[in-house]
C-alpha positions as CSV (number, residue, x, y, z in Angstrom):
1,M,0.0,0.0,0.0
2,K,2.8,2.4,0.9
3,K,4.4,1.7,-2.5
4,M,1.2,2.5,-4.4
5,N,0.8,5.7,-2.4
6,F,4.3,6.7,-3.3
7,I,3.6,6.1,-7.0
8,A,0.4,8.1,-6.9
9,L,2.1,11.0,-5.2
10,A,4.9,10.9,-7.7
11,L,2.5,11.0,-10.6
12,S,0.5,13.8,-9.0
13,A,3.7,15.8,-8.6
14,L,4.7,15.3,-12.2
15,S,1.2,16.4,-13.3
16,L,1.5,19.6,-11.2
17,Y,4.9,20.3,-12.5
18,A,3.8,20.0,-16.1
19,H,0.9,22.3,-15.5
20,A,3.0,24.8,-13.7
21,R,5.5,24.8,-16.5
22,S,3.0,25.4,-19.3
23,G,0.9,27.8,-17.3
24,G,-2.2,26.4,-19.1
25,M,-3.3,23.9,-21.6
26,G,-1.7,23.3,-25.0
27,N,1.0,25.2,-26.9
28,G,0.8,28.3,-28.9
29,G,1.8,31.6,-30.5
30,D,2.5,34.9,-28.7
31,A,1.9,38.5,-29.6
32,I,3.4,41.8,-28.6
33,V,0.6,44.3,-27.9
34,C,1.1,48.0,-28.3
35,S,-1.5,50.8,-28.3
36,D,-1.2,51.3,-32.1
37,K,-0.5,47.8,-33.3
38,V,0.0,44.1,-32.5
39,M,3.1,42.2,-33.6
40,L,3.8,38.4,-33.7
41,L,6.7,37.6,-31.4
42,D,8.4,35.7,-34.2
43,S,8.3,38.8,-36.5
44,W,9.7,41.2,-33.9
45,E,12.6,38.7,-33.0
46,A,13.4,38.2,-36.7
47,E,13.4,41.9,-37.7
48,E,14.8,43.5,-34.5
49,K,17.2,40.8,-33.2
50,M,18.3,39.0,-36.3
51,K,18.0,42.0,-38.6
52,L,16.2,39.9,-41.3
53,N,14.2,41.4,-44.1
54,L,10.8,39.6,-43.9
55,D,9.1,39.3,-47.3
56,L,6.2,37.0,-48.1
57,N,5.1,38.7,-51.3
58,N,4.9,36.8,-54.5
59,P,5.9,39.3,-57.3
60,N,3.4,37.5,-59.7
61,I,0.4,38.2,-57.4
62,K,-1.0,41.7,-57.2
63,K,-3.1,41.2,-54.1
64,P,-1.4,39.0,-51.5
65,T,-3.5,36.6,-49.4
66,W,-2.8,34.2,-46.6
67,R,-2.6,31.4,-49.1
68,S,-0.2,33.2,-51.4
69,M,2.1,34.3,-48.5
70,V,2.2,30.8,-47.0
71,N,3.0,29.3,-50.4
72,V,6.0,31.7,-50.7
73,V,7.6,30.0,-47.6
74,V,6.5,26.5,-48.7
75,D,8.2,27.0,-52.1
76,R,11.4,28.3,-50.4
77,V,11.6,25.3,-48.1
78,S,10.7,22.8,-50.8
79,K,13.9,23.6,-52.7
80,F,15.8,21.9,-49.9
81,D,13.3,19.7,-48.1
82,E,10.3,18.5,-50.0
83,Y,8.9,16.4,-47.1
84,T,9.0,19.1,-44.5
85,A,7.6,21.6,-47.0
86,S,4.7,19.3,-47.6
87,L,3.9,19.1,-43.9
88,L,4.2,22.8,-43.6
89,H,1.8,23.3,-46.5
90,D,-0.8,20.8,-45.3
91,Y,-0.8,22.0,-41.7
92,S,-0.9,25.7,-42.8
93,M,-3.7,25.1,-45.3
94,E,-5.9,23.5,-42.7
95,M,-6.0,27.0,-41.0
96,V,-6.1,29.0,-44.3
97,D,-9.2,27.0,-45.4
98,D,-11.0,27.9,-42.2
99,F,-10.0,31.6,-42.3
100,E,-11.2,31.8,-45.8
101,S,-14.5,30.3,-44.7
102,F,-14.8,32.8,-41.9
103,Q,-14.4,35.6,-44.4
104,L,-17.5,34.3,-46.3
105,N,-19.5,33.5,-43.1
106,P,-18.1,34.6,-39.7
107,D,-20.5,32.3,-37.9
108,T,-19.4,29.1,-39.7
109,R,-17.7,26.4,-37.6
110,G,-14.1,25.9,-38.5
111,Q,-12.8,22.4,-39.0
112,H,-9.5,23.2,-37.3
113,V,-9.7,26.8,-36.1
114,Y,-11.8,28.6,-33.5
115,L,-11.6,32.4,-34.0
116,G,-13.5,34.1,-31.1
117,K,-13.6,37.1,-28.9
118,H,-12.0,35.5,-25.9
119,I,-8.9,35.8,-23.7
120,L,-6.6,32.8,-24.0
121,G,-4.9,31.4,-20.9
122,E,-1.2,32.2,-20.9
123,I,1.0,29.3,-21.9
124,N,4.6,29.7,-20.7
125,D,6.3,27.8,-23.5
126,S,8.0,30.7,-25.4
127,D,11.1,31.0,-23.2
128,H,11.7,34.3,-24.9
129,V,14.6,36.5,-23.6
130,S,13.0,39.9,-23.9
131,V,10.2,42.1,-25.3
132,P,10.5,45.5,-26.9
133,E,10.8,48.5,-24.6
134,I,8.6,50.8,-26.6
135,A,6.3,53.5,-25.3
136,G,2.7,52.2,-25.6
137,C,3.7,48.6,-25.6
138,E,2.9,46.1,-22.9
139,N,6.0,44.7,-21.1
140,K,4.9,41.1,-21.6
141,V,3.7,38.9,-24.4
142,R,0.1,37.9,-24.8
143,Q,-1.3,34.6,-25.8
144,M,-2.7,34.9,-29.3
145,V,-3.1,31.2,-30.3
146,S,-3.5,28.0,-28.3
147,Q,-2.7,24.6,-30.0
148,I,-3.8,21.2,-28.7
149,K,-4.2,17.7,-30.1
150,P,-8.0,17.2,-30.5
151,R,-9.4,14.3,-28.6
152,F,-13.1,14.8,-29.3
153,R,-15.2,15.2,-32.4
154,F,-16.1,18.8,-31.9
155,Q,-12.7,20.0,-30.6
156,V,-10.4,22.0,-32.8
157,R,-6.7,22.1,-32.8
158,Y,-6.2,25.9,-32.9
159,Q,-7.9,28.6,-30.9
160,F,-7.2,32.2,-32.0
161,S,-7.9,35.4,-30.1
162,K,-9.9,37.4,-32.6
163,S,-9.2,40.8,-30.9
164,L,-5.4,40.2,-31.4
165,W,-5.7,38.5,-34.8
166,D,-7.7,41.4,-36.3
167,R,-5.0,43.9,-35.3
168,L,-2.2,42.0,-37.1
169,T,-1.0,43.0,-40.5
170,L,-1.7,40.5,-43.3
171,R,1.9,39.5,-43.3
172,D,1.9,38.8,-39.5
173,Q,-1.4,36.9,-39.9
174,A,0.3,34.6,-42.5
175,M,3.4,34.2,-40.2
176,T,1.1,33.3,-37.3
177,I,-0.4,30.5,-39.4
178,L,3.1,29.4,-40.4
179,H,4.2,29.6,-36.8
180,E,1.5,27.2,-35.7
181,A,2.4,24.8,-38.6
182,W,6.1,25.0,-37.8
183,Y,5.4,24.5,-34.1
184,R,3.2,21.5,-34.8
185,I,6.1,19.9,-36.7
186,M,8.5,20.7,-33.9
187,L,6.1,19.3,-31.2
188,E,5.8,16.1,-33.2
189,N,9.6,15.8,-32.8
190,G,9.6,16.4,-29.1
191,A,9.8,20.2,-28.7
192,E,9.2,21.6,-25.2
193,N,9.2,25.3,-26.2
194,S,8.7,27.4,-29.3
195,I,12.2,28.8,-29.6
196,N,13.2,26.8,-32.6
197,A,9.8,27.1,-34.3
198,R,10.0,30.9,-34.0
199,Y,13.5,31.0,-35.3
200,I,12.8,28.9,-38.4
201,N,9.6,30.8,-39.0
202,G,11.4,34.1,-39.1
203,L,14.3,32.7,-41.1
204,T,12.2,31.1,-43.9
205,A,10.0,34.2,-44.1
206,S,13.1,36.3,-44.9
207,K,14.8,37.4,-48.1
208,E,18.0,36.2,-46.6
209,F,16.8,32.6,-46.7
210,E,16.6,32.9,-50.5
211,L,20.4,33.1,-50.5
212,F,20.8,29.9,-48.5
213,T,22.5,26.9,-49.9
214,F,21.4,23.3,-49.1
215,E,24.3,23.0,-46.6
216,D,23.1,26.2,-44.8
217,Y,19.6,24.8,-44.5
218,F,20.7,21.4,-43.4
219,S,22.9,22.9,-40.7
220,E,20.0,25.0,-39.3
221,I,17.5,22.1,-39.2
222,R,20.0,19.8,-37.4
223,A,20.0,22.4,-34.6
224,T,16.2,22.2,-34.1
225,E,14.1,19.4,-32.7
226,L,13.7,17.8,-36.1
227,K,14.9,14.2,-35.8
228,S,15.0,13.1,-39.4
229,Y,15.7,14.4,-42.9
230,V,13.5,12.6,-45.4
231,V,14.7,11.8,-48.9
232,L,12.0,11.2,-51.4
233,N,13.5,8.3,-53.2
234,K,13.5,8.3,-57.0
235,S,15.9,5.4,-57.5
236,E,14.7,1.9,-58.5
237,A,17.6,0.4,-56.6
238,V,15.8,1.1,-53.3
239,K,12.2,0.0,-53.1
240,K,11.1,2.3,-50.3
241,S,9.6,5.6,-51.5
242,R,11.1,7.5,-48.5
243,I,14.5,7.2,-46.8
244,W,14.7,8.6,-43.3
245,L,18.1,9.9,-42.3
246,D,18.5,10.3,-38.6
247,L,19.7,13.9,-37.9
248,K,20.8,13.2,-34.3
249,K,22.5,9.7,-34.3
250,H,24.1,9.2,-37.7
251,T,27.1,10.8,-39.3
252,L,25.9,12.9,-42.1
253,S,27.8,15.3,-44.3
254,I,27.2,17.6,-47.3
255,I,29.3,17.2,-50.4
256,D,28.5,19.2,-53.5
257,G,25.0,20.1,-52.2
258,Q,24.0,16.5,-51.4
259,V,23.6,14.6,-48.2
260,C,26.2,11.9,-47.8
261,A,25.5,9.1,-45.3
262,P,28.0,6.2,-44.7
263,S,26.4,2.8,-44.7
264,L,23.2,4.2,-46.2
265,L,21.3,0.9,-46.0
266,S,21.6,1.0,-42.2
267,L,19.7,4.3,-42.2
268,I,16.7,3.0,-44.2
269,H,14.0,2.3,-41.6
270,I,11.5,-0.4,-42.2
271,S,8.7,2.0,-41.2
272,E,8.5,5.7,-40.4
273,P,10.0,6.7,-37.0
274,T,7.4,7.2,-34.3
275,R,6.4,10.9,-34.3
276,R,5.4,12.6,-31.1
277,T,2.3,14.7,-31.4
278,P,1.1,17.7,-29.3
279,I,-0.6,16.8,-26.1
């Protein structure tokens, strides 16, 4: 009986610790709120701290939309990483489809997004170092999006604060969608905070990323939570359509813009690696 009580107490303590760490349910995106504007934390960090030039405009499209801006980033990533780009596209378009539906009918029920006038509980998963010291701006970040893994039929994955969303620029709205997609990918790979998702979101939204080589990109993603680089196999010598290269355990190098992996056959998994999903 004493042993069982000890186990119960230990589980209870772990539960309390997890809740205290997150500050609420789920994971999500943060906003910097000022009297005259609202900024996505990712955008401010990218522009102010990394001095990146954010640009999601497609020169062939006169009137940018969420869809066109998201696709600019998807196209940039797909040059180096078709598999991750496809995930980024699919996860983003789930949200874009819902937001486009809300434009036509604000009262419609989203399949993946709830956009409402509500205050989201703060989730302490950003681990950000600072916020801007600007007159008229709050000295803390505000929760703008909460992301969970749905368990029930009528639950949605993403809850957006409409009051904050409506004050974002179109670019920052698109970057918020991309943030949630990147964060979902990172969470599936074991992320415990949004640091890497915010960094990659700002990087891939920038003009500087267009100058990246494959080696530059590969070096960046190896530093994130991503566990695998997936090669879409086009060779008839290997029957599997996808080859999973372990980014953490195996020796990988870049030669002439290609991934080189010693003992390649030992890196080909019989099935996809188990992917962690958001709780």
